[in-house]
C-alpha positions, 0 to 999 in steps of 0.5 A, a space after each residue: 842753838 844748834 842743839 836745839 835744830 838739832 833735837 827738831 830735824 831729828 825729831 821730826 825726820 821719822 814723820 817726813 820720811 813717812 810723808 812720802 809714802 802714797 797710801 790708799 784705804 788706810 795702808 802705805 806701800 813699805 808697809 808690813 804685811 802685820 800692819 797691813 792685815 792689822 789694818 784690814 781687820 780693824 775695817 772688818 774686812 774679810 782678808 784671801 790670801 794667796 800667792 803670784 806666780 812670784 811667789 808673793 804673798 797677796 792680801 786681797 778684799 771683796 768690794 773696796 770703796 775708795 774716794 767715792 769709787 767703788 771696784 769689785 776686788 782690791 790687792 795689797 801685793 807683798 816683795 821679799 821682805 814682807 813690806 808693800 809695794 803695790 796696792 791694785 784696785 780693779 773693777 771689770 767685766 770681762 767682755 766677750 761676745 754677745 747678740 745685741 739686744 739681749 740681756 747681757 747688754 743691760 748687766 755691760 752698760 751697767 759695770 760699764 756705768 761704774 768703771 767710768 765714774 771710778 775712773 772718773 772719780 778717782 782721776 779728779 780725788 787725785 789731782 786733787 792730792 796730788 797735782 796733775 799727773 805727769 801722763 794723761 788720757 780719755 784712759 789713763 793717768 799717772 802721778 809719779 812720786 819718787 820712786 812711787 807711782 800711781 798710774 789708772 786705766 780704763 778699757 772700754 770696749 764696745 764694736 762689732 766684729 765681722 760676723 754681726 756680733 759685739 765684742 765687749 769689754 771695760 775695766 777700771 785699776 787703780 793701782 800705786 806701787 813702788 818702782 825701781 827707778 834704774 830699772 829698765 823698765 821704768 
């Protein structure tokens, strides 16, 4: 009986370890860059290859959709061991300053609605999948599972400045990341 129980534990252990990794867009945190590349290519996605200022390799895909929410891009960032450490979805209107009632307002309002919809949709989906967030406000939600964190942020600015111009900006981001529990940033 002990041998059977031990065999079951050994067989099921990899399943439990894998199940702990957060996943999005068909890949899991900790996957190798080759697994990520194969998954994206199997979905017919065009990958743009870049590096960030830290020399980390980044795979970027335009116009991703996840859980019914549409974004402008998704980035997959790998550590120096070629393991996926960050999945980051992003949509924005970089904004600026404009005159009220001009054509830019229609585009800004369309983009603002897209970003707010992405925030609300993903917030609901993540609650269904991971339960209530450990932190929540009208513009931020965060879930933490072990050394992995999901952060959903929404930023909206539409206000008059001192000269009567409208300052505007909107964005939504969804990040899946591995965090260092021993770090001072934690």
